[in-house]
Wavefront OBJ file of the C-alpha trace (Angstrom):
o trace
v 61.415 -122.010 82.612
v 65.143 -121.521 82.745
v 67.549 -120.099 80.037
v 69.002 -121.860 76.955
v 72.537 -122.244 77.243
v 72.499 -122.099 73.689
v 71.111 -118.646 73.465
v 72.320 -115.193 75.365
v 70.851 -111.950 75.581
v 72.289 -108.830 73.991
v 74.479 -108.434 71.048
v 77.091 -111.124 70.568
v 80.868 -109.759 70.414
v 82.135 -110.145 66.418
v 84.704 -112.623 65.883
v 85.741 -114.204 62.726
v 84.720 -117.494 63.605
v 81.027 -116.663 64.514
v 81.414 -114.696 60.943
v 82.147 -117.475 58.957
v 80.344 -119.786 60.300
v 77.620 -117.787 59.386
v 78.557 -117.102 56.068
v 79.677 -120.651 54.964
v 76.642 -122.530 56.279
v 74.243 -120.400 54.223
v 77.019 -120.059 51.119
v 75.773 -122.069 47.937
v 78.916 -124.212 48.146
v 79.889 -127.929 48.090
v 80.076 -129.176 51.652
v 83.991 -129.588 50.747
v 84.573 -126.442 50.023
v 82.707 -125.335 53.172
v 84.715 -127.994 55.674
v 87.839 -126.533 53.897
v 87.316 -122.942 54.677
v 85.750 -123.623 58.102
v 88.959 -125.622 58.756
v 91.372 -122.922 57.723
v 89.458 -120.291 59.752
v 89.511 -122.608 62.900
v 92.949 -124.602 62.377
v 94.638 -121.394 60.665
v 96.075 -124.305 57.908
v 94.517 -126.187 55.109
v 93.207 -129.685 56.242
v 94.196 -132.824 53.588
v 90.876 -133.774 53.658
v 91.175 -136.632 50.542
v 94.147 -137.885 52.876
v 93.559 -137.371 56.533
v 96.024 -137.823 59.097
v 94.947 -136.105 62.193
v 92.052 -136.449 64.155
v 90.341 -133.309 63.433
v 90.713 -134.129 59.504
v 89.193 -137.674 59.881
v 86.250 -135.972 61.706
v 86.044 -134.141 58.524
v 86.612 -137.160 56.162
v 83.629 -138.496 58.080
v 81.283 -135.632 57.668
v 82.377 -135.682 53.935
v 82.291 -139.003 53.056
v 80.859 -141.669 55.384
v 77.153 -142.452 54.835
v 76.839 -146.132 56.266
v 74.017 -147.316 58.382
v 75.889 -148.022 61.251
v 76.347 -144.407 61.820
v 72.473 -143.417 61.236
v 71.332 -144.267 64.810
v 73.952 -142.464 66.660
v 72.287 -138.793 66.558
v 69.422 -139.899 67.640
v 68.753 -139.221 71.124
v 65.629 -141.636 71.561
v 67.114 -144.725 69.359
v 70.437 -144.376 71.438
v 68.660 -144.512 74.749
v 67.055 -148.039 72.731
v 70.256 -148.946 72.535
v 71.566 -148.490 75.905
v 68.038 -150.239 77.434
v 69.045 -153.286 75.092
v 72.397 -153.263 76.996
v 71.118 -152.883 80.025
v 72.673 -149.139 80.507
v 70.412 -146.315 82.355
v 69.852 -143.101 80.631
v 68.298 -140.255 81.687
v 64.035 -140.708 81.885
v 62.299 -139.534 78.870
v 59.168 -137.614 80.367
v 57.976 -136.679 76.875
v 58.462 -136.361 73.202
v 56.714 -134.881 70.481
v 57.142 -132.147 67.808
v 55.651 -129.379 69.286
v 56.002 -128.432 72.978
v 52.227 -127.164 73.553
v 51.058 -131.136 73.669
v 53.384 -131.157 77.030
v 50.979 -128.602 78.515
v 49.166 -130.453 81.510
v 51.212 -133.443 81.909
v 53.080 -134.425 85.052
v 56.598 -133.209 85.358
v 58.745 -133.222 87.859
v 60.546 -130.512 89.620
v 63.583 -130.052 87.356
v 63.565 -131.053 83.892
v 65.459 -130.743 80.695
v 64.149 -129.811 77.059
v 66.405 -130.501 74.238
v 65.825 -131.526 70.770
v 66.437 -135.614 69.766
v 67.896 -134.533 66.620
v 70.410 -131.865 67.632
v 73.098 -130.588 69.697
v 73.548 -127.694 71.870
v 70.391 -126.503 72.562
v 69.014 -127.154 75.806
v 66.133 -125.347 77.612
v 65.824 -125.760 81.570
v 62.285 -126.267 83.002
v 60.436 -126.538 86.466
v 56.866 -128.500 87.142
v 54.043 -128.844 84.855
v 53.726 -126.695 82.023
v 51.089 -124.296 81.923
v 49.610 -122.745 78.773
v 51.881 -119.329 79.541
v 54.606 -121.402 79.842
v 54.370 -123.585 76.840
v 53.374 -120.535 74.416
v 56.812 -119.173 75.701
v 58.748 -122.375 74.568
v 56.742 -122.686 71.808
v 58.324 -119.390 70.146
v 61.640 -120.003 71.581
v 61.958 -123.595 69.955
v 59.695 -123.085 66.989
v 62.925 -123.816 64.628
v 64.416 -126.448 66.696
v 62.887 -129.338 64.595
v 63.240 -127.860 61.448
v 67.211 -126.933 61.722
v 69.768 -129.189 61.858
v 73.610 -129.878 61.869
v 73.140 -132.267 59.013
v 71.651 -129.649 56.911
v 73.932 -126.730 58.534
v 77.137 -128.540 58.025
v 76.618 -131.603 56.318
v 76.978 -133.752 59.422
v 75.103 -136.485 57.773
v 74.098 -138.584 60.939
v 71.730 -135.631 62.660
v 69.587 -136.171 58.909
v 68.689 -139.255 59.823
v 67.350 -138.396 63.356
v 63.917 -137.768 64.013
v 63.090 -133.983 64.393
v 61.135 -133.821 67.681
v 61.601 -132.816 70.807
v 62.122 -134.281 74.462
v 61.869 -133.739 77.769
v 63.964 -135.530 80.218
v 64.386 -135.675 83.871
v 67.312 -133.380 85.010
v 70.491 -135.443 86.891
v 71.716 -134.630 90.182
v 70.745 -131.981 92.616
v 71.209 -128.792 90.591
v 74.154 -127.518 92.946
v 76.699 -130.131 92.463
v 78.714 -129.789 89.580
v 77.158 -132.719 86.694
v 80.437 -133.687 84.944
v 80.407 -134.973 81.275
v 82.737 -137.875 80.766
v 83.372 -138.144 77.312
v 85.146 -141.523 76.018
v 87.341 -141.668 72.612
v 86.592 -144.751 71.674
v 88.601 -146.610 68.590
v 87.208 -149.903 68.246
v 87.608 -151.591 71.562
v 90.445 -149.443 72.404
v 90.050 -146.156 74.655
v 92.421 -143.379 74.080
v 91.565 -140.781 76.292
v 88.331 -139.356 78.451
v 87.339 -135.926 78.184
v 86.023 -134.356 80.847
v 83.803 -131.305 81.124
v 82.104 -129.238 83.649
v 79.504 -126.864 82.224
v 78.736 -125.136 85.824
v 81.940 -123.252 85.853
v 82.174 -121.852 82.397
v 82.779 -124.943 80.563
v 85.991 -126.157 81.644
v 87.744 -129.044 80.412
v 90.435 -131.555 81.164
v 91.442 -134.765 79.023
v 92.489 -137.946 81.114
v 94.350 -141.178 80.114
v 92.302 -144.016 80.333
v 94.332 -144.684 83.763
v 93.600 -141.357 84.744
v 96.299 -139.349 84.487
v 95.375 -136.149 84.023
v 96.649 -134.548 80.099
v 97.712 -130.623 79.747
v 95.734 -131.040 76.779
v 93.455 -127.490 75.903
v 90.978 -127.484 73.567
v 89.064 -123.981 73.168
v 88.084 -124.434 76.969
v 89.426 -123.560 80.049
v 91.616 -126.170 81.574
v 90.099 -127.605 84.596
v 91.953 -128.538 87.688
v 92.659 -132.085 87.881
v 89.962 -134.355 89.869
v 89.881 -137.743 91.210
v 88.423 -140.828 89.220
v 84.823 -140.686 89.486
v 83.020 -143.675 91.001
v 81.518 -145.310 88.082
v 84.958 -145.009 86.140
v 85.130 -148.993 85.379
v 81.563 -148.945 84.315
v 81.794 -146.380 82.122
v 85.130 -148.107 80.560
v 83.237 -151.188 79.997
v 80.217 -149.961 78.267
v 82.075 -147.192 76.272
v 84.129 -150.301 74.854
v 80.353 -152.001 74.255
v 79.010 -149.230 72.576
v 82.200 -148.400 70.821
v 83.267 -151.662 69.545
v 81.104 -151.392 66.005
v 82.924 -147.810 65.268
v 86.100 -147.128 63.706
v 85.817 -144.163 66.334
v 83.131 -142.891 68.399
v 83.019 -141.046 71.571
v 80.926 -142.251 74.291
v 79.160 -139.830 77.013
v 78.386 -140.555 80.355
v 77.104 -138.966 83.588
v 77.714 -140.338 87.045
v 75.184 -139.360 89.615
v 74.853 -140.360 93.253
v 76.867 -143.502 92.430
v 74.787 -144.497 89.149
v 76.312 -144.273 85.642
v 73.873 -142.653 82.731
v 74.463 -142.483 79.132
v 74.611 -138.969 77.641
v 74.831 -139.419 74.136
v 76.869 -140.981 71.054
v 79.340 -138.344 69.306
v 80.343 -139.015 65.824
v 81.582 -135.681 65.252
v 83.250 -133.639 68.376
v 82.906 -130.010 67.411
v 82.473 -130.722 64.095
v 86.826 -131.291 63.965
v 86.688 -127.552 63.878
v 88.039 -127.200 67.426
v 92.362 -127.246 67.329
v 94.080 -129.399 69.963
v 97.071 -127.446 72.104
v 99.624 -129.297 71.610
v 98.675 -130.267 68.058
v 100.573 -133.526 68.676
v 97.437 -134.899 70.296
v 95.520 -134.277 67.467
v 98.313 -136.491 65.517
v 98.174 -139.023 68.337
v 94.522 -139.132 68.097
v 94.713 -139.662 64.422
v 97.130 -142.450 64.356
v 94.585 -144.407 66.413
v 91.838 -144.130 63.726
v 91.790 -146.233 61.190
v 89.394 -145.316 58.521
v 87.014 -147.617 56.678
v 86.984 -148.542 53.164
v 84.351 -147.029 51.347
v 82.732 -148.169 48.181
l 1 2 3 4 5 6 7 8 9 10 11 12 13 14 15 16 17 18 19 20 21 22 23 24 25 26 27 28 29 30 31 32 33 34 35 36 37 38 39 40 41 42 43 44 45 46 47 48 49 50 51 52 53 54 55 56 57 58 59 60 61 62 63 64 65 66 67 68 69 70 71 72 73 74 75 76 77 78 79 80 81 82 83 84 85 86 87 88 89 90 91 92 93 94 95 96 97 98 99 100 101 102 103 104 105 106 107 108 109 110 111 112 113 114 115 116 117 118 119 120 121 122 123 124 125 126 127 128 129 130 131 132 133 134 135 136 137 138 139 140 141 142 143 144 145 146 147 148 149 150 151 152 153 154 155 156 157 158 159 160 161 162 163 164 165 166 167 168 169 170 171 172 173 174 175 176 177 178 179 180 181 182 183 184 185 186 187 188 189 190 191 192 193 194 195 196 197 198 199 200 201 202 203 204 205 206 207 208 209 210 211 212 213 214 215 216 217 218 219 220 221 222 223 224 225 226 227 228 229 230 231 232 233 234 235 236 237 238 239 240 241 242 243 244 245 246 247 248 249 250 251 252 253 254 255 256 257 258 259 260 261 262 263 264 265 266 267 268 269 270 271 272 273 274 275 276 277 278 279 280 281 282 283 284 285 286 287 288 289 290 291 292 293 294 295 296 297
């Protein structure tokens, strides 16, 4: 069984941002106060949450206000897979799903697979072959709170509260040696404004591109990755991003491109919770201008 990317051994160095997250997620404060305080800590400025202008402000506005049914399925990985299948889009195969990992013990699993929660983000565990009793026991200890702890309850990201609290095992894409790039399409209705490319194999390097695949000098916490050529499936990913994103005022649509095939990863309605600044800040403003917020009752 592999090591979770969301957990590391030893004590983590103290940071004000981590301390603020721990404090505000447990403090008995209204969500609007929590979001405002978190935004100030991360962005070092007071956000306009009632009349937002920038992209990150609008992400926080959505977190605080938008409870429309159209968003309800977007953080449920299995429901997103169903939507992709309806449109003929490939997704990583689901090998098992359930509430307790011990029920996966003994089933036929491939040499390489991934365990993740259906209703959360940032938690992942790698595994190999069929689970033995000892493997299942170790994973049960590691994941005992994965089905209880959601981003919805911690940070008010409502769509996560609508997802079923399940664990799932997926096939692992790629050969494990070549970088597996994550392509995130920022869609606003039928318009793609930019494409975020993450390479988790080299320290989560990131680079933004225009829809025409021109590299942008935009940073967002991660190291700025070197420019690469357009992926083989760029046209298909762009077309499917528009198809999946057309019903939303904003949605980030994430894909993988592996061996000439394109796979939908997930839909991301709250990228980084709106807490990670863009540099330059003008990019935050540009994306904010493209996002026409819905009128809510």
